[in-house]
N, C-alpha and C positions, 0 to 999 in steps of 0.2 A: 102354849103362850099365855102368860097371865094377862089380867085386864089392863095393867099399866102398859105393857109392851103392845098389846092389841090397840089401845088408844093411840100410842105413838105411831104405830104402823098406819093407822087411818089418817093421821095428820101429815104424812109425807106425800105431798102432791104439789104439782107445779114445779117452778124452778128451784134447783138445788145449786147453791153457790160454792163453787170450789175455791179454796184459799190458796192463792199463789204466794209463796214466801218471798218477801223483799230482802235484798242484800245491799249493804253499803258498798258502793262501787270502789272505795279505796281499801277498806279493811276486810271486806267480804264477810263481815259479821251480819247476823240477822238484824234488819232494821225494824225494831219493834215499834217505833213511832209511826213509820209508814204503815205497818201492819195494823196498828190501832185505827188509823185514819181509814184504811181500806174496809175494815170490819164495820166501822161507823157508816161508811158510804153504802154498804150493802143494806144495813138496817134502815137508813134514811130512804132508800129506794123501795122499801117494803119487803125486803128479803127476811126470811126467818129460819131458813135451813142452811147451816154452814157445814162444809165438809173439808176437813184437813186430810189430805190423802197422799199416798206414797209418791206419786210422780209429780203432779202439779205442785205439791208443797215441797218438792225437792228433798225428800228424805235421804236420797242417796248422797247428797252433799252435806248431810248433818250427822253428827254422832248420835248414838242412842240417847244420851242425856239431853242433847239439844232438841231431839224430837219430842221428848217428854216436856221440855220447857215450852216448846212451840205449841204443843197440844193444850197444855194448861193455860197458856196465855189466851188462846182463842176461846176456850171455854169460859174463862173468867170474864173476858171482855163481852162476849156475846150474851152471857147470862146476866151481866150487870145491866146491859141495855134492856133486856126483857127476859125474866126467868123462863118464860114459855118458849123462847127460841130453842130450836133443835140443833144440837152440835154433834157432829160425827167426827171422830178422830180415828187414827189408824195405827197399825203396827208396822215395823220396818219391812221393806219388800223382801229382803234376804235375811232370814233368821230361823232359829229353831222354834219348835212348838213351845218349849219352855219360855223363850223370850216373848212369844206371842201372848202367853198367859200373863207374863209380867206386865206387858203393855195394856192388856185388857183390865187387869186389876188397877193399874195406874189410872186408866181412863175412868173407871168406876169411882176411884177415890177423889178425882178432881171434878166430878159432876157432869161428865159427858153423858150423852143419851145413848150413843151407839159406838161400838168399836168396829171399824172396817178391817177385815182380815183378808190379806192377800197371800197367795202361795207362789213364790217364784222358784222354789226347788223344782227339779225336773220331775215330770209325771211318769210313774211306772204303772200304777194300777189304782183303782178307785178306793180301796180300803185305806191306802196311805193318806189320801186327802180327807176322807170321811173321819178317820180317827183324829186327825189334826183338829178339825172343827169340833168334834165331839169332846175332846179333852178341854179345849178352851170353853166350850159351852157349859161343861160341868164344873168349871172352876170359878165362875163369876155369876153375878146377878144382872149385869149390864146386858143390854140387847146387842146382838151381833148383826153385822152386815156382811154378806158374801161379796167380795170383790172378784167377780167372775170375768176372767179374760183368758185367752188361749194360754195353755201351759207350754213350757219348754218340754221337748220330747225326750224322755229318758232313754229311748231306744234309738235316738238319732233321727235325722230327717226333719220334716216340717213340723210346725207347731200343732198342738192338739187342743181342740175345743173340749170344754167340760162335757163328759158324757151326761146326757139328760137324766139317766138313771142315778148318777151321782148328785146332780142338782136336786133331784127329787128327795133323796135321802137326807142331804144336808138341810134342806128347807124344812124338814120335819123335826129338827132339833128344837127344843122348847124355848131357846133364847134367840133364835134367828128371826129377825124382823123384816129385813130388807135385803135387796141385792142391787149392786151396781152392775148392770148388764152391759158388758163391754166387748162382745164377740166381734163387732163390726162385720157381721155377716147376717144379712136380712133374713134369710131362711132360718138360720139357727135362732136368731133373736125372736122370730115369730113363734117358733116352737117353745122357747124358754118362757115367753110371755104367757102363752096358752097354758103351760104347765104350772106356772107360779102365781098367776094374777089373783087368785082367790086366797092365797096364803101369805104372800109377801108384798111389801111396797117395792115397786120396781122403778129404779132410776136408770134410764137408758143413757148411754154415753157414746160419743163419737158422731158428731154431726149436729149437735144442739137441737133446736126446735124442729128443724127439717126432719131429723131422725125420729123425734118423738111423734110428730104428726103421722108417721107411717104406722104407729102402733097404739096411739091413744084409743082408737075405737076397738082395739083388741084387748084393752085392759091395762095398758101401761100408764102409771099414774104420774111419773115425774121424768124430768130430763136433767142432765148435768149441763150447766151453762157453757155456751161457746162465746158469743158476742156479749152475753151478760157478764162475762168476766171483766171486760174493760169498761163497760157502762152498765152497771146493775139495773138502772132504770129501764133499759131495753127489755130485760127479762120480765120485770113486773108489768111493764106496759103490754107486752105480748100476752102474758097470762091473763091480765084483766080484759084485754080485747077478746081473747078466745072465749073466756067464760061468759062475756056479755053479748057475744055474737057480732062484735065489731070486726067484720071480715076485712074491711079496708085497712085498718091499722095492722092487723095480724099479717096480712099479705105484704104490706109495706116493709115491715120489719124482716120478714123471711126473704122476700124476693129482692129487695133493694138494699138490704144491709147484710143479713147473714150469709146468703148465698154468694154475693160478690166478695165478702170478706174471706170466705173459705177459698174461693176460686183464685183471687188475686194475692192472697197472703198465705193461708195455711198450706194449700196444695203446692205452692211454689217454694216456700221457705221452711215449712214444718210448723207444728203447733206451738211448741214452747218458745222458740225464738220470736215468732210473729206476735204471740200474745204478750210477751214482755215488752216489745216495742209499743204495742197498743196501750198497755198499762202505763207506760211512761208518758206516752203522748197525751193520755187523758188525765195525767197528773197524780196517779196513784202511787207509783214507785219507780225506782231505777230499773232499766232493762238489764242490768248486770246480774250475773249469778256468780257462784263459786266455780273456780276451775275444778274439773276440766271443761265445764260449760263456759262458752264465751258468747257475748251478745252478737246479734246479726251485724255484719259489716255495714258501715255507714251508708254506702251507696244503696244497698237493698233496703235498709231501714228508712232512708229518706223516701223511697218509692212508696213504702207502706204509709208513712206519715201523710204524704200528699194524697194518697188514696183515701185515707181516713177522713181528711178534711172535706172531701167531696161526698161523703155518705150523709143521707138525710136523718142523722141521729136526732138533731133538735126537733125536727118535725115529728118524729116517732114518739119521743118521750113527752112532747107537749100534749099528747092525747091521753096520757096515763091518768 
């Protein structure tokens, strides 16, 4: 890893802001005006790490050309706000290695800092995945992020976690800077953090701050936002509280906002439909997506809105 990538790795800490793609509820076209406002809201909250990704950014609802346009738009806007902002973009979830190289080169050309690589092809053996990352690694100068999540099983049966031996090999490639650790299995995550903490910036996913708090003392530097998606100031308020030892504010955000939001929203109605209701409720974007995704039915959405109104969000962000 060269000095530029090493410095970039060291800067990835605290909240990472996932970009949700807004769609016009009538035309289903990407709403770039809403997206620009949302990026601005993250920046105004003190966020500086932006992550355009396969699932939250709805790549499956976009053409390859639209993904490139979306990636470039986020890079241009975030870098215009502050050139030191870190922007991570991604390749499509289902594509060939050749296409991943194409997207990595495009990410490099638009000034992104990292390209997040995900493999949704079925897993048969380690060399298949290692060679995929190695080919992209050797084709570009941009830093790489491993989007680690369970593989589809090429032999049938249940999903397959990344073999730790495979993570170890991929992490040693010279352009690999970071990992989105998305196993959603605490025992596996602990082993992955232990293996990688001295080599990569680790962004833990699935559970927000609550999940990160399990692993921060083990060496995990960052988390992918949960409630910070709909109110970015919650993420920076928590981060500042945690760094300064303000346990009261940190506990308020986790115990009275994040945990209830997951219990009353995410676990009942699913991540994406719930977070889009929250994003609309807080004035960021419409809760509509492109078909075949549909918004949460009005009855359930109303329950979430009423619940959101009773969360102590104002109290939490007033402490930031």
